[in-house]
LUMMAR-909238 format. One line per field, with one value per residue: residue in one letter; residue number from 0; z, y, x of N, C-alpha, C in turn. Coordinates in pm, 1 decimal. Last residue first. Layout:
BEGIN
aa <- c(a | ...)
i <- c(NUM | ...)
n.z <- c(Z | ...)
n.y <- c(Y | ...)
n.x <- c(X | ...)
ca.z <- c(Z | ...)
ca.y <- c(Y | ...)
ca.x <- c(X | ...)
c.z <- c(Z | ...)
c.y <- c(Y | ...)
c.x <- c(X | ...)
//
This chain:
BEGIN
aa <- c(n | c | t | k | v | l | g | q | a | w | e | t | d | l | v | s | a | p | p | q | t | a | c | v | f | w | d | p | q | i | h | e | a | y | l | a | v | l | h | t | h | c | f | n | g | d | r | c | y | c | l | l | s | a | a | g | e | e | n | g | q | d | f | l | w | k | w | t | e | n | s | v | m | s | l | l | a | g | y | a | h | a | y | e | n | d | s | l | a | g | t | k | h | g | r | v | l | e | w | t | p | a | l | q | r | a | p | g | q | s | s | m | v | t | v | d | i | g | v | a | t | r | s | i | q | g | r | r | l | s | v | m)
i <- c(131 | 130 | 129 | 128 | 127 | 126 | 125 | 124 | 123 | 122 | 121 | 120 | 119 | 118 | 117 | 116 | 115 | 114 | 113 | 112 | 111 | 110 | 109 | 108 | 107 | 106 | 105 | 104 | 103 | 102 | 101 | 100 | 99 | 98 | 97 | 96 | 95 | 94 | 93 | 92 | 91 | 90 | 89 | 88 | 87 | 86 | 85 | 84 | 83 | 82 | 81 | 80 | 79 | 78 | 77 | 76 | 75 | 74 | 73 | 72 | 71 | 70 | 69 | 68 | 67 | 66 | 65 | 64 | 63 | 62 | 61 | 60 | 59 | 58 | 57 | 56 | 55 | 54 | 53 | 52 | 51 | 50 | 49 | 48 | 47 | 46 | 45 | 44 | 43 | 42 | 41 | 40 | 39 | 38 | 37 | 36 | 35 | 34 | 33 | 32 | 31 | 30 | 29 | 28 | 27 | 26 | 25 | 24 | 23 | 22 | 21 | 20 | 19 | 18 | 17 | 16 | 15 | 14 | 13 | 12 | 11 | 10 | 9 | 8 | 7 | 6 | 5 | 4 | 3 | 2 | 1 | 0)
n.z <- c(-6017.7 | -5950.2 | -6060.7 | -5894.9 | -5608.5 | -5478.4 | -5238.9 | -5126.6 | -5071.9 | -4878.7 | -4674.8 | -4672.0 | -4765.0 | -4921.8 | -4729.6 | -4632.2 | -4796.1 | -5052.9 | -5418.4 | -5658.5 | -5874.2 | -6096.3 | -6252.6 | -6575.9 | -6749.2 | -6967.8 | -6909.7 | -6670.3 | -6473.8 | -6212.6 | -6148.0 | -6180.4 | -6012.3 | -5789.3 | -5772.0 | -5764.4 | -5502.8 | -5354.8 | -5370.3 | -5258.7 | -4980.1 | -4812.7 | -4611.1 | -4731.6 | -4969.6 | -4944.1 | -4731.8 | -4818.9 | -5020.5 | -5346.2 | -5678.0 | -5943.6 | -6295.9 | -6566.5 | -6858.7 | -7119.9 | -7251.9 | -7267.2 | -6954.2 | -6888.8 | -6856.7 | -6970.7 | -6736.6 | -6581.4 | -6748.5 | -6717.8 | -6401.1 | -6465.3 | -6625.7 | -6428.9 | -6083.1 | -5755.1 | -5641.0 | -5551.8 | -5375.0 | -5148.9 | -5063.7 | -5055.4 | -4791.2 | -4636.7 | -4680.3 | -4595.1 | -4329.7 | -4210.5 | -4276.7 | -4140.7 | -3866.1 | -3709.7 | -3518.2 | -3563.4 | -3662.6 | -3893.1 | -4003.2 | -3914.3 | -4120.5 | -4347.5 | -4296.0 | -4268.6 | -4523.9 | -4778.9 | -5070.8 | -5400.8 | -5657.5 | -5685.3 | -5749.0 | -6022.0 | -6151.8 | -5936.5 | -5728.2 | -5372.3 | -5132.9 | -4895.7 | -5029.7 | -5321.2 | -5564.8 | -5798.9 | -6081.8 | -6183.3 | -6018.0 | -5793.2 | -5696.3 | -5416.5 | -5342.5 | -5295.6 | -5409.9 | -5619.2 | -5828.8 | -6124.0 | -6384.0 | -6690.9 | -6954.9 | -7261.9)
n.y <- c(3766.1 | 4057.0 | 4358.0 | 4563.7 | 4714.8 | 4952.4 | 4990.7 | 4760.0 | 4819.9 | 5000.6 | 4828.6 | 4500.8 | 4266.0 | 4137.2 | 4047.7 | 3870.2 | 3692.4 | 3675.4 | 3723.3 | 3608.7 | 3716.7 | 3841.0 | 4111.6 | 4230.2 | 4509.8 | 4693.0 | 4804.8 | 4912.7 | 5043.7 | 5086.3 | 4837.0 | 4653.4 | 4764.3 | 4692.9 | 4410.4 | 4384.7 | 4517.6 | 4326.3 | 4111.4 | 4157.0 | 4207.9 | 3975.0 | 3758.6 | 3417.1 | 3256.9 | 3174.7 | 3336.4 | 3580.2 | 3681.1 | 3699.2 | 3814.6 | 3761.3 | 3658.8 | 3722.1 | 3605.0 | 3568.5 | 3335.0 | 3450.4 | 3689.1 | 4053.1 | 4254.7 | 4461.7 | 4544.2 | 4628.2 | 4842.8 | 5012.1 | 5066.8 | 5235.9 | 5461.7 | 5555.6 | 5505.0 | 5524.9 | 5646.0 | 5484.1 | 5312.6 | 5462.5 | 5423.3 | 5139.0 | 5133.8 | 5263.7 | 5095.2 | 4853.6 | 4892.7 | 4932.3 | 4669.0 | 4512.4 | 4764.6 | 4771.4 | 4649.4 | 4383.7 | 4320.6 | 4321.4 | 4580.6 | 4692.9 | 4608.6 | 4679.5 | 4964.8 | 5023.2 | 4872.2 | 4951.1 | 4757.4 | 4727.7 | 4880.4 | 4957.6 | 4740.4 | 4692.5 | 4819.8 | 4689.8 | 4410.1 | 4277.8 | 4227.2 | 4351.0 | 4445.3 | 4275.3 | 4130.5 | 3950.4 | 3757.9 | 3450.1 | 3109.8 | 2920.9 | 2769.9 | 2874.5 | 3130.8 | 3324.5 | 3251.8 | 3435.9 | 3562.7 | 3712.3 | 3914.8 | 3894.9 | 4144.7 | 4230.1)
n.x <- c(-9538.7 | -9625.5 | -9782.6 | -9741.0 | -9629.2 | -9544.5 | -9690.2 | -9588.2 | -9355.1 | -9393.6 | -9512.7 | -9468.5 | -9615.2 | -9359.6 | -9171.1 | -9309.5 | -9425.8 | -9158.7 | -9152.1 | -9096.7 | -8921.6 | -8992.1 | -9076.2 | -8919.9 | -8827.2 | -8876.5 | -9110.7 | -9100.2 | -8908.7 | -9017.9 | -9111.7 | -8892.9 | -8739.3 | -8872.2 | -8872.0 | -8596.7 | -8521.6 | -8684.1 | -8564.9 | -8299.1 | -8328.7 | -8559.5 | -8711.8 | -8652.4 | -8685.1 | -8320.7 | -8110.5 | -7870.4 | -7696.7 | -7787.7 | -7806.7 | -8039.8 | -8018.8 | -8227.3 | -8354.6 | -8339.4 | -8222.7 | -7964.0 | -7951.4 | -7897.0 | -7754.4 | -7882.0 | -8036.3 | -7779.4 | -7743.9 | -7974.4 | -7937.2 | -7679.3 | -7788.0 | -7955.8 | -7828.9 | -8018.9 | -8185.4 | -8378.6 | -8281.4 | -8245.5 | -8520.5 | -8551.1 | -8404.9 | -8602.3 | -8812.3 | -8724.7 | -8668.0 | -8934.5 | -9052.7 | -8870.6 | -8719.0 | -8427.4 | -8317.0 | -8249.5 | -8011.4 | -8058.9 | -8130.9 | -7863.8 | -7670.7 | -7784.3 | -7787.4 | -7512.7 | -7413.8 | -7642.9 | -7724.0 | -7675.9 | -7644.9 | -7400.2 | -7291.9 | -7305.6 | -7085.9 | -6801.7 | -6960.9 | -7027.9 | -6936.7 | -7130.9 | -7369.8 | -7474.7 | -7524.3 | -7409.4 | -7578.1 | -7499.2 | -7474.5 | -7342.2 | -7154.0 | -7112.0 | -7342.2 | -7629.0 | -7942.4 | -8144.2 | -8382.2 | -8502.9 | -8636.7 | -8630.4 | -8654.2 | -8734.5)
ca.z <- c(-6021.4 | -5950.1 | -6084.3 | -5997.0 | -5694.0 | -5632.9 | -5344.6 | -5163.3 | -5179.8 | -4964.9 | -4729.4 | -4646.0 | -4695.6 | -4989.8 | -4820.3 | -4515.3 | -4718.9 | -4953.0 | -5311.9 | -5575.6 | -5736.3 | -6105.3 | -6114.2 | -6495.1 | -6639.4 | -6984.0 | -7063.1 | -6681.3 | -6634.7 | -6309.9 | -6138.3 | -6249.5 | -6138.8 | -5798.5 | -5784.3 | -5877.3 | -5643.8 | -5351.4 | -5423.3 | -5418.0 | -5059.4 | -4865.9 | -4656.7 | -4637.5 | -4882.4 | -5048.6 | -4765.4 | -4777.0 | -4894.0 | -5221.2 | -5577.1 | -5834.3 | -6111.5 | -6446.6 | -6759.9 | -7088.5 | -7223.2 | -7333.7 | -7038.3 | -6932.8 | -6778.6 | -7036.5 | -6830.5 | -6562.4 | -6738.1 | -6851.0 | -6480.1 | -6404.2 | -6658.4 | -6573.4 | -6211.0 | -5888.8 | -5658.1 | -5612.8 | -5482.2 | -5196.8 | -5104.3 | -5135.4 | -4920.8 | -4660.7 | -4690.1 | -4752.7 | -4414.3 | -4219.0 | -4340.5 | -4263.0 | -3914.5 | -3824.0 | -3501.3 | -3535.1 | -3514.5 | -3888.4 | -4018.7 | -3842.9 | -3941.9 | -4311.4 | -4344.5 | -4207.6 | -4392.4 | -4702.3 | -4962.6 | -5298.3 | -5623.6 | -5689.8 | -5611.8 | -5906.8 | -6138.8 | -6083.2 | -5789.4 | -5528.5 | -5208.4 | -4882.0 | -4960.8 | -5181.2 | -5531.2 | -5679.3 | -6046.8 | -6159.8 | -6162.3 | -5835.3 | -5796.4 | -5544.9 | -5342.8 | -5331.4 | -5293.8 | -5567.4 | -5706.3 | -6029.2 | -6240.2 | -6612.0 | -6877.6 | -7142.3)
ca.y <- c(3643.6 | 3999.0 | 4208.3 | 4557.8 | 4581.2 | 4909.0 | 5087.5 | 4771.2 | 4706.9 | 5047.0 | 4978.4 | 4618.5 | 4351.1 | 4195.4 | 4143.9 | 4007.0 | 3813.6 | 3622.8 | 3769.8 | 3514.5 | 3641.3 | 3698.5 | 4048.5 | 4145.8 | 4428.8 | 4644.4 | 4750.6 | 4774.1 | 5050.0 | 5187.5 | 4953.2 | 4628.1 | 4763.5 | 4814.1 | 4482.0 | 4313.2 | 4535.1 | 4486.7 | 4095.0 | 4120.4 | 4352.2 | 4004.6 | 3906.9 | 3505.7 | 3198.3 | 3188.7 | 3228.0 | 3560.7 | 3583.5 | 3745.2 | 3704.2 | 3884.3 | 3623.3 | 3744.9 | 3600.6 | 3657.8 | 3314.2 | 3404.2 | 3574.6 | 3920.2 | 4147.9 | 4405.4 | 4470.5 | 4537.5 | 4748.4 | 4987.8 | 5015.0 | 5088.1 | 5366.2 | 5507.9 | 5589.2 | 5475.4 | 5730.0 | 5563.3 | 5268.3 | 5425.7 | 5551.6 | 5209.5 | 5084.9 | 5313.5 | 5275.4 | 4869.3 | 4851.9 | 5027.6 | 4790.4 | 4532.7 | 4613.8 | 4799.2 | 4787.9 | 4399.7 | 4322.7 | 4170.2 | 4485.3 | 4743.1 | 4570.5 | 4527.2 | 4888.0 | 5049.5 | 4813.2 | 5001.1 | 4839.1 | 4688.2 | 4792.5 | 5043.5 | 4790.7 | 4621.3 | 4877.7 | 4770.2 | 4488.4 | 4326.9 | 4184.3 | 4289.9 | 4505.2 | 4258.0 | 4263.3 | 3969.2 | 3921.4 | 3565.7 | 3195.6 | 2999.7 | 2707.6 | 2844.5 | 2967.3 | 3320.8 | 3246.3 | 3330.6 | 3591.1 | 3635.9 | 3929.0 | 3832.9 | 4052.3 | 4192.6)
ca.x <- c(-9548.7 | -9515.1 | -9805.1 | -9844.0 | -9661.3 | -9499.3 | -9700.8 | -9726.9 | -9364.6 | -9299.3 | -9585.9 | -9420.6 | -9641.2 | -9515.4 | -9152.8 | -9250.9 | -9531.2 | -9222.7 | -9128.0 | -9168.6 | -8880.1 | -8976.1 | -9042.9 | -9041.8 | -8800.2 | -8710.4 | -9113.4 | -9176.1 | -8867.5 | -8978.2 | -9203.0 | -9038.6 | -8702.6 | -8847.4 | -9001.6 | -8699.3 | -8484.9 | -8704.1 | -8695.9 | -8294.9 | -8318.8 | -8444.1 | -8694.6 | -8649.7 | -8770.7 | -8455.3 | -8177.5 | -8008.9 | -7634.5 | -7742.2 | -7743.9 | -7996.5 | -8023.4 | -8093.7 | -8328.2 | -8413.1 | -8316.8 | -8005.4 | -7908.2 | -8013.0 | -7725.1 | -7784.8 | -8082.0 | -7883.2 | -7653.0 | -7931.7 | -8046.1 | -7688.3 | -7676.6 | -8036.6 | -7811.7 | -7943.2 | -8069.8 | -8431.0 | -8275.6 | -8109.6 | -8449.1 | -8600.9 | -8364.5 | -8482.6 | -8848.3 | -8769.2 | -8575.6 | -8823.3 | -9069.7 | -8871.6 | -8838.0 | -8493.9 | -8298.2 | -8399.9 | -8030.1 | -8013.1 | -8237.8 | -7997.2 | -7686.8 | -7804.0 | -7927.2 | -7603.5 | -7391.8 | -7547.3 | -7746.7 | -7637.4 | -7775.7 | -7501.8 | -7265.3 | -7401.6 | -7254.5 | -6882.6 | -6845.7 | -7064.3 | -6882.2 | -7016.2 | -7273.7 | -7436.5 | -7581.6 | -7398.1 | -7525.1 | -7584.8 | -7425.3 | -7458.5 | -7218.3 | -6988.6 | -7264.2 | -7476.6 | -7829.9 | -8060.2 | -8318.6 | -8494.1 | -8550.8 | -8717.8 | -8559.4 | -8784.2)
c.z <- c(-5933.2 | -5947.3 | -6043.0 | -6005.2 | -5790.4 | -5696.9 | -5493.1 | -5240.6 | -5214.8 | -5100.2 | -4866.6 | -4719.7 | -4627.9 | -4897.9 | -4887.3 | -4630.6 | -4677.6 | -4913.4 | -5183.1 | -5445.6 | -5644.7 | -5966.2 | -6126.6 | -6390.5 | -6609.3 | -6875.6 | -7054.7 | -6829.4 | -6666.5 | -6443.9 | -6187.3 | -6239.3 | -6240.5 | -5935.8 | -5836.7 | -5884.1 | -5755.2 | -5446.3 | -5431.0 | -5452.4 | -5228.1 | -4997.7 | -4715.3 | -4716.2 | -4766.9 | -4942.4 | -4854.9 | -4844.5 | -4807.0 | -5102.1 | -5467.8 | -5699.1 | -6044.5 | -6335.2 | -6659.2 | -6929.8 | -7151.9 | -7334.1 | -7189.2 | -7005.8 | -6809.6 | -6990.7 | -6939.3 | -6645.3 | -6667.8 | -6838.1 | -6610.1 | -6427.1 | -6576.9 | -6612.0 | -6320.8 | -6024.9 | -5750.0 | -5677.2 | -5612.2 | -5360.4 | -5188.7 | -5174.8 | -5031.2 | -4781.9 | -4721.0 | -4774.5 | -4564.5 | -4329.7 | -4333.1 | -4335.5 | -4078.8 | -3870.5 | -3621.4 | -3488.8 | -3466.2 | -3717.9 | -3915.2 | -3846.9 | -3879.7 | -4155.6 | -4295.8 | -4179.9 | -4287.7 | -4595.6 | -4881.1 | -5155.3 | -5452.5 | -5646.3 | -5625.3 | -5761.2 | -6039.9 | -6053.1 | -5891.5 | -5562.8 | -5368.2 | -5013.6 | -4964.9 | -5121.4 | -5400.9 | -5635.7 | -5851.9 | -6118.4 | -6141.7 | -5928.0 | -5854.2 | -5682.3 | -5438.5 | -5274.3 | -5329.7 | -5459.2 | -5669.7 | -5933.1 | -6139.5 | -6476.2 | -6748.2 | -7074.6)
c.y <- c(3538.9 | 3863.1 | 4143.7 | 4385.0 | 4636.3 | 4821.6 | 5075.8 | 4874.1 | 4743.9 | 4956.2 | 5008.5 | 4730.0 | 4480.4 | 4332.7 | 4217.8 | 4096.5 | 3936.0 | 3744.7 | 3708.2 | 3584.2 | 3597.9 | 3638.4 | 3913.1 | 4061.4 | 4355.3 | 4527.6 | 4666.0 | 4722.5 | 4875.4 | 5161.8 | 5065.6 | 4775.0 | 4717.7 | 4830.8 | 4651.7 | 4383.7 | 4513.1 | 4530.3 | 4277.1 | 4136.5 | 4295.4 | 4128.9 | 3885.4 | 3658.6 | 3354.9 | 3159.9 | 3238.5 | 3409.5 | 3513.3 | 3632.4 | 3793.7 | 3787.4 | 3732.1 | 3738.5 | 3660.3 | 3670.1 | 3431.8 | 3380.3 | 3550.6 | 3804.0 | 3982.9 | 4292.0 | 4426.7 | 4495.6 | 4654.0 | 4847.8 | 4944.4 | 5035.7 | 5208.9 | 5385.7 | 5495.8 | 5511.4 | 5616.8 | 5659.1 | 5355.7 | 5407.1 | 5554.1 | 5366.0 | 5123.4 | 5278.6 | 5297.3 | 5027.6 | 4865.7 | 5046.6 | 4923.7 | 4636.5 | 4595.9 | 4696.4 | 4836.7 | 4548.7 | 4374.4 | 4195.4 | 4357.8 | 4641.6 | 4603.6 | 4502.9 | 4730.5 | 4982.7 | 4885.9 | 4920.1 | 4860.1 | 4778.0 | 4708.9 | 4983.9 | 4904.3 | 4647.8 | 4833.4 | 4816.3 | 4586.4 | 4391.3 | 4217.0 | 4230.7 | 4495.3 | 4372.8 | 4276.4 | 4114.3 | 3950.5 | 3715.5 | 3320.1 | 3088.6 | 2802.0 | 2830.6 | 2991.0 | 3202.1 | 3253.1 | 3350.6 | 3446.9 | 3644.1 | 3812.8 | 3824.3 | 4021.7 | 4126.4)
c.x <- c(-9426.5 | -9550.5 | -9630.9 | -9908.0 | -9762.6 | -9610.4 | -9645.0 | -9747.0 | -9525.3 | -9328.1 | -9517.6 | -9480.1 | -9600.0 | -9577.1 | -9283.1 | -9224.5 | -9439.2 | -9317.4 | -9224.6 | -9149.7 | -8937.4 | -8915.6 | -9037.7 | -8995.4 | -8920.8 | -8735.5 | -8953.5 | -9176.9 | -8950.7 | -8935.1 | -9155.4 | -9121.6 | -8819.9 | -8794.4 | -8980.7 | -8785.0 | -8563.8 | -8646.8 | -8735.3 | -8457.4 | -8327.3 | -8454.2 | -8578.9 | -8691.7 | -8772.3 | -8590.0 | -8313.7 | -8061.4 | -7804.8 | -7716.9 | -7736.0 | -7929.9 | -7987.0 | -8108.7 | -8192.9 | -8412.8 | -8397.0 | -8167.3 | -7997.8 | -7932.9 | -7790.1 | -7752.0 | -7980.6 | -7973.0 | -7704.4 | -7840.8 | -8021.6 | -7780.4 | -7690.8 | -7904.1 | -7944.9 | -7933.7 | -7984.8 | -8309.3 | -8341.2 | -8135.7 | -8371.4 | -8554.0 | -8413.6 | -8422.5 | -8689.0 | -8783.4 | -8600.6 | -8727.8 | -9005.7 | -8933.6 | -8809.8 | -8568.9 | -8432.9 | -8411.7 | -8171.7 | -8021.0 | -8186.7 | -8107.3 | -7800.1 | -7781.9 | -7890.7 | -7721.4 | -7452.4 | -7543.1 | -7645.7 | -7699.3 | -7770.9 | -7636.8 | -7360.4 | -7395.7 | -7347.1 | -7007.1 | -6906.7 | -6966.0 | -6915.2 | -6919.1 | -7118.3 | -7334.5 | -7597.1 | -7442.4 | -7532.9 | -7502.3 | -7543.5 | -7393.7 | -7303.5 | -7046.1 | -7158.1 | -7440.8 | -7688.2 | -7961.5 | -8220.2 | -8394.3 | -8545.8 | -8589.8 | -8644.9 | -8681.5)
//
C-alpha cells in the first residue's frame, strides 16, 4: 500500500512533479491541462467545475501509469505528489490521491488531508471513503 501525500515544489522537495508546467514521463498523465489551470486561477472555473473536469482527465489515465505511481512508493510506503500550490489550498494533488484511493484501494491510501475546498466538491464527495 502506498500512502499518497502532497507537497509544494521547492529545491529541497522530494517527490513526483504532477504539474502541467514541469512534469515528465508517466507523471505527465496526472497533470491538469493549461486550460484547467488558467480557468481556475482566473475564477472562470469554480472548484467544483475544476474537480469535475480534472476527474474526467484522471479517468483516462492508463493502468500502466497507476502501476508506475504505485512503484514510486518509498521504503516507508509513501509517495509525495508535488505541485506549486501552497499547502492547505485547493490543489489537484488532493484530487489525484482521492481518485487513486477510489480506483485502487488495495494499492493507495489518500494521506493528503484535503482542505474543505476540495472535499466540498461534488466530485470529491462521490469518491471519499476515508481520507485522513
